[in-house]
N, C-alpha and C positions, 0 to 999 in steps of 0.2 A: 437540602440533602447533599451529601458529598457525591462527587463524580465517581463513576465506576472506573476501575483500573484500566479496563480495555478501552474506554473512551479517552482517558488521559494519555495513554501510550500508543495509540494506534497511529499508523503512518499517515501523515498529512498529504504526502505526494507519492506518486509511484516510485520516485527515486529514493524514498525513505525505506522501501521494502528491502530487507537484507536477507541473504541466503536463499532467495527464490528467483534466481536469474531467469529461468525458463518462464515463470509466471509473468515477470516484469516484461520480458521480451514479447510475450503474447499480448499483454495489455497494451503495450505501445503499438504493436502492429494493428491491433483492433481499432485503436484510437485514430490511426492514420487512414483508415478505410473511408 
């Protein structure tokens, strides 16, 4: 069966997330806790 579009194109790392700087900053801050 073919892969879903969202699975093929989802970000592999936090750095791959574009246009969501606030979310990226929160995720990075949470990971450092």
